[in-house]
C-alpha positions, 0 to 999 in steps of 0.5 A, spaced: 817 650 672 824 648 674 825 643 679 830 646 684 837 642 684 839 636 688 845 637 692 849 632 696 854 634 702 856 631 709 851 632 714 852 636 720 848 637 727 843 641 724 841 636 719 840 631 725 832 632 726 831 631 719 835 625 719 832 622 725 825 623 721 828 619 715 830 613 719 824 612 723 819 613 716 817 606 716 815 600 720 822 597 721 825 604 723 819 607 727 821 601 732 828 603 733 830 610 731 827 617 731 827 623 735 828 620 741 835 618 739 837 625 737 843 626 743 845 619 741 845 621 733 849 627 735 855 623 739 855 618 733 855 623 728 861 626 732 864 619 732 863 618 724 866 625 722 872 623 727 874 617 723 877 618 716 873 614 711 867 615 714 861 620 712 854 621 713 852 624 706 845 628 705 841 629 699 838 636 699 833 639 695 830 646 696 834 647 702 831 641 705 834 634 707 830 629 703 835 623 703 841 620 707 846 614 707 852 612 711 859 611 706 864 608 710 871 606 706 874 599 709 881 597 708 882 590 708 887 584 706 882 580 702 882 581 694 889 583 694 888 588 699 882 592 696 879 598 699 872 597 699 866 602 701 860 600 705 853 603 704 848 603 710 842 607 713 839 609 706 833 613 707 829 617 702 823 622 704 817 618 702 814 624 699 820 624 694 820 617 692 820 615 685 824 622 683 830 618 682 833 622 689 836 615 691 839 613 685 842 620 684 845 619 692 848 612 690 851 615 684 854 620 688 856 615 694 859 610 688 863 616 685 866 618 692 868 611 693 871 610 686 875 616 687 878 614 693 880 607 690 875 602 692 874 596 688 867 594 690 861 597 694 857 593 698 851 594 702 846 590 707 839 591 707 833 588 712 830 582 708 823 585 710 825 591 705 822 588 699 822 595 695 829 597 698 832 590 695 828 591 688 831 598 688 838 596 690 838 590 684 836 596 679 842 599 681 846 593 679 847 590 686 847 583 687 845 579 693 852 574 692 853 573 700 849 571 706 849 576 711 849 575 719 848 579 725 849 578 732 845 583 737 850 585 743 
């Protein structure tokens, strides 16, 4: 039996219920994300789509959204004015983990960043997400900096 092809595209409003479920599909996300935020997600998606160099990308398998990430291109002065890419909000449906969907989603996002002229891809991940940290290290990412956040 053939496996249906995995495809990638920019998210649209019809994808938001699936994205909400993905964002809430772990102990950390369950406390801060989920379907109750659909109106806020709709506004956020509109804002992301209105900003050049910012996109929400979904992985689609057999017509279903099975993965998501946000890719943001960031112009900067450091490193000789290098354009860099930031990847955030990475999730893969728990029923599909271990099938390299996350790896292929990252390959797609990194290729988009490379084609845009980025010299670096960076991301942050909650320190409690040990599986995610191992996944990112397996993709070649290195924990070279210490991150800080200030809640407002």
